[in-house]
C-alpha positions in Angstrom: 53.1 -195.0 -25.4 51.2 -192.4 -27.5 47.7 -193.1 -28.5 46.6 -192.1 -32.1 43.0 -191.5 -33.1 42.3 -189.2 -30.4 42.7 -185.5 -30.9 43.6 -183.2 -28.0 42.4 -179.6 -28.1 45.5 -177.3 -28.1 46.2 -175.0 -25.0 46.2 -171.8 -27.0 42.5 -172.7 -28.5 41.4 -173.3 -24.7 42.7 -170.1 -23.8 41.0 -168.2 -26.6 37.7 -169.8 -25.8 38.3 -168.9 -22.2 38.8 -165.2 -23.0 35.7 -165.4 -25.3 33.6 -166.6 -22.6 35.0 -164.0 -20.0 34.4 -161.2 -22.4 30.7 -162.3 -23.2 30.1 -162.6 -19.3 31.5 -159.2 -18.7 29.6 -157.7 -21.7 26.4 -159.4 -20.2 27.1 -157.9 -16.8 27.7 -154.5 -18.4 24.5 -154.6 -20.4 22.5 -155.2 -17.1 24.2 -152.5 -15.2 21.8 -149.6 -14.1 24.7 -147.0 -14.5 25.3 -146.2 -18.1 28.7 -144.9 -17.5 31.1 -147.4 -18.8 34.8 -147.4 -17.9 37.7 -147.7 -20.3 37.8 -151.5 -20.4 34.0 -151.8 -20.7 34.1 -149.4 -23.5 36.7 -151.5 -25.2 34.8 -154.7 -24.7 31.8 -153.2 -25.9 33.2 -151.8 -29.1 35.3 -155.0 -29.7 31.7 -156.9 -29.6 30.0 -154.4 -31.8 32.9 -154.6 -34.4 32.7 -158.4 -34.4 29.0 -158.1 -34.8 29.2 -155.7 -37.5 32.0 -157.9 -39.2 29.9 -160.8 -39.0 26.7 -159.1 -40.1 28.4 -157.5 -43.0 28.2 -160.5 -45.5 24.6 -160.9 -44.6 23.6 -157.4 -45.3 25.6 -157.5 -48.5 23.5 -160.6 -49.8 20.2 -159.0 -48.6 21.0 -155.8 -50.3 21.7 -157.6 -53.6 18.5 -159.7 -53.2 16.5 -156.3 -52.9 18.2 -154.9 -55.9 17.4 -157.9 -57.8 13.9 -157.8 -56.8 13.8 -154.1 -57.9 15.3 -154.8 -61.2 12.8 -157.7 -61.8 9.8 -155.4 -60.8 11.3 -152.7 -63.3 11.6 -155.1 -66.0 8.1 -156.4 -65.5 6.6 -152.8 -65.7 8.7 -152.3 -68.9 7.2 -155.3 -70.6 3.7 -154.2 -69.5 4.3 -150.6 -71.1 5.8 -152.3 -74.2 2.7 -154.4 -74.4 0.5 -151.3 -73.9 2.5 -149.6 -76.7 1.8 -152.3 -79.2 -1.8 -152.5 -78.3 -1.9 -148.6 -78.8 0.0 -148.9 -82.2 -2.3 -151.7 -83.4 -5.5 -149.6 -82.5 -4.1 -146.7 -84.2 -3.6 -148.8 -87.3 -7.0 -150.1 -87.2 -8.5 -146.6 -86.8 -6.5 -145.3 -89.6 -7.9 -148.2 -91.9 -11.4 -147.4 -90.7 -11.0 -143.7 -91.5 -9.7 -144.6 -94.9 -12.6 -146.9 -95.5 -15.0 -144.2 -94.2 -13.5 -141.7 -96.6 -14.0 -144.0 -99.7 -17.6 -144.8 -98.7 -18.1 -140.9 -98.6 -16.7 -140.7 -102.0 -19.2 -143.5 -103.3 -22.1 -141.4 -101.6 -20.7 -138.3 -103.4 -20.9 -140.0 -106.6 -24.5 -141.1 -106.0 -25.4 -137.4 -105.8 -24.6 -136.8 -109.4 -25.0 -138.7 -112.8 -28.6 -138.5 -112.5 -29.2 -140.1 -115.9 -27.5 -143.3 -114.6 -28.4 -145.9 -112.1 -25.6 -146.5 -109.5 -24.5 -150.1 -108.4 -22.2 -149.7 -105.5 -19.7 -152.7 -105.1 -16.6 -153.7 -103.2 -13.5 -155.0 -104.6 -13.0 -158.6 -103.5 -9.9 -159.7 -105.4 -6.8 -158.2 -106.9 -3.9 -160.1 -108.2 -0.6 -158.6 -107.3 0.8 -159.5 -110.8 -2.0 -157.6 -112.5 -2.3 -154.8 -109.9 -2.6 -152.3 -112.5 -4.6 -154.2 -115.0 -7.8 -155.4 -113.3 -9.5 -156.6 -110.2 -12.7 -158.3 -109.3 -15.8 -156.8 -107.5 -18.7 -158.6 -105.7 -21.6 -157.6 -108.0 -22.6 -159.5 -111.2 -25.3 -160.1 -113.8 -27.8 -160.8 -110.9 -27.1 -157.2 -109.8 -27.6 -155.9 -113.3 -23.8 -155.4 -114.3 -23.3 -155.8 -118.0 -20.2 -155.8 -120.1 -18.6 -152.2 -120.8 -20.4 -150.4 -118.2 -18.3 -147.6 -116.6 -16.6 -147.9 -113.4 -15.9 -144.8 -111.3 -14.9 -143.4 -107.9 -15.4 -139.9 -106.6 -12.2 -138.6 -108.4 -13.0 -139.9 -111.8 -13.2 -142.9 -114.2 -11.1 -145.9 -113.1 -12.1 -148.4 -115.8 -15.0 -150.4 -117.3 -16.6 -153.9 -116.7 -14.7 -156.5 -119.0 -16.1 -159.9 -117.7 -19.4 -160.8 -116.0 -20.5 -163.7 -114.1 -23.5 -164.1 -111.9 -22.3 -162.8 -108.6 -19.0 -161.1 -109.7 -17.4 -159.1 -112.3 -13.9 -158.2 -113.6 -13.0 -154.4 -114.0 -10.6 -153.6 -116.6 -8.4 -150.6 -115.2 -7.4 -147.4 -117.5 -3.8 -148.3 -116.4 -3.5 -150.9 -118.9 -1.0 -150.5 -121.8 -3.6 -150.7 -124.5 -7.2 -150.7 -123.9 -9.7 -152.9 -126.1 -12.5 -150.5 -125.5 -11.4 -147.0 -126.5 -12.9 -143.9 -124.4 -13.9 -140.7 -126.0 -12.6 -137.6 -124.2 -12.6 -134.0 -124.5 -9.9 -131.4 -123.2 -11.1 -128.1 -122.0 -9.3 -125.3 -123.6 -11.2 -122.6 -121.9 -13.8 -120.2 -123.0 -16.3 -123.1 -123.9 -13.9 -124.7 -126.3 -12.9 -128.3 -126.3 -10.4 -130.5 -128.1 -11.7 -134.2 -128.7 -9.6 -137.1 -128.6 -9.3 -140.9 -127.9 -8.0 -142.5 -124.7 -5.8 -145.3 -126.2 -3.7 -146.7 -123.3 -1.4 -146.0 -120.3 2.4 -145.3 -120.4 3.6 -147.2 -117.1 6.9 -145.7 -117.2 5.8 -142.1 -117.1 2.6 -142.7 -115.2 0.2 -141.0 -117.8 -2.5 -141.8 -120.3 -1.9 -141.4 -123.9 -4.6 -139.4 -125.8 -4.5 -139.7 -129.8 -6.7 -138.7 -132.5 -6.8 -134.9 -131.4 -9.3 -132.9 -133.4 -7.4 -129.5 -132.7 -4.4 -128.1 -134.4 -3.6 -125.3 -131.9 -1.7 -125.3 -128.6 -3.1 -127.3 -126.0 -2.5 -125.7 -122.3 -0.8 -127.7 -119.6 -3.0 -128.8 -116.6 -6.2 -128.6 -119.1 -9.1 -130.7 -117.6 -9.6 -133.9 -119.5 -13.1 -135.5 -119.0 -15.4 -138.2 -120.8 -17.6 -136.9 -123.8 -20.6 -138.9 -123.1 -20.7 -140.2 -126.9 -21.1 -143.5 -125.7 -24.0 -144.9 -123.9 -21.5 -146.7 -121.3 -19.6 -143.6 -120.4 -21.5 -140.6 -119.0 -20.2 -137.0 -120.1 -18.1 -134.9 -117.8 -16.5 -137.7 -115.7 -13.0 -136.6 -114.8 -10.1 -138.4 -116.4 -7.1 -136.3 -115.6 -5.0 -133.1 -116.4 -2.7 -132.4 -119.4 1.1 -132.8 -118.6 2.4 -132.6 -122.1 1.8 -132.7 -125.7 3.9 -134.3 -128.3 3.4 -135.7 -132.1 3.5 -139.2 -133.4 6.3 -141.0 -135.1 5.2 -139.5 -138.6 4.6 -136.0 -137.1 1.0 -135.9 -138.4 -1.0 -136.0 -135.1 -0.7 -134.9 -131.6 -0.4 -137.3 -128.6 -1.5 -135.7 -125.4 -0.1 -137.1 -122.1 -2.6 -136.8 -119.1 -2.0 -137.4 -115.6 -4.7 -139.6 -113.9 -6.9 -137.8 -111.3 -7.1 -140.8 -109.2 -4.4 -143.1 -107.6 -4.8 -146.8 -108.5 -2.7 -148.1 -105.5 -5.6 -149.0 -103.0 -9.0 -149.0 -104.3 -11.9 -150.8 -102.1 -15.1 -149.4 -103.1 -16.3 -148.4 -106.5 -19.6 -147.5 -108.4 -20.7 -149.1 -111.5 -22.9 -146.8 -114.0 -25.8 -148.1 -115.6 -27.8 -145.9 -118.0 -31.5 -145.5 -117.0 -34.1 -146.8 -119.5 -36.5 -144.3 -120.9 
């Protein structure tokens, strides 16, 4: 009668276990021998044990190597992120330095204005508001009637006239830029013809398409040279003589062929203006 539920170890398994035990005992004996010379059987046993050891150790070594590679990649990635962060910080610092240099240059221009125009008091101001929709029309400065600002005063930067005061409140004022299509306040100008000769005219407005001022009412019938310097005449109390307007680019005639229209390229850029000087004629 056979009993179920109890498993017997197969004979071939017992034989394999016995052989392994014998091999281990022999290898242990070989390991403690004083004589290092091994016979053929001992060499075979030792090589077999080493082979088995390497075979079992290989997966462990493989996993360990993969872990080391992963750690190296992780360290490299951390270094990369640190360098990327440092690069962003450097770029931000460079942008800040560039902006500070720009402001410094603008302040130098204001100081340069202060060394000229001795007949006028200079009121330095900062642009505090500029509407994107009216970028080339007007902006607001941080000086008003409490600071001595009045309507129609000339507003300049180092490279020339940019506009005039159009509205004044106690602590701020609107500046009307010369880049408006039609100016309410006309500005008397003169064109340098050379040899102490000048042609007078009126700055009427700005041609946004071509990026030039339109000068009309020219009092000269001869040829006006290209690149001739255009400045203010000083015939108005608000606009001193000699403030640079720009340079002649071309001359045409009006719709009736009766008068000249001179196109003048502005001497300044109206893109970024942060600091300005308002001119006030000194009282006698």
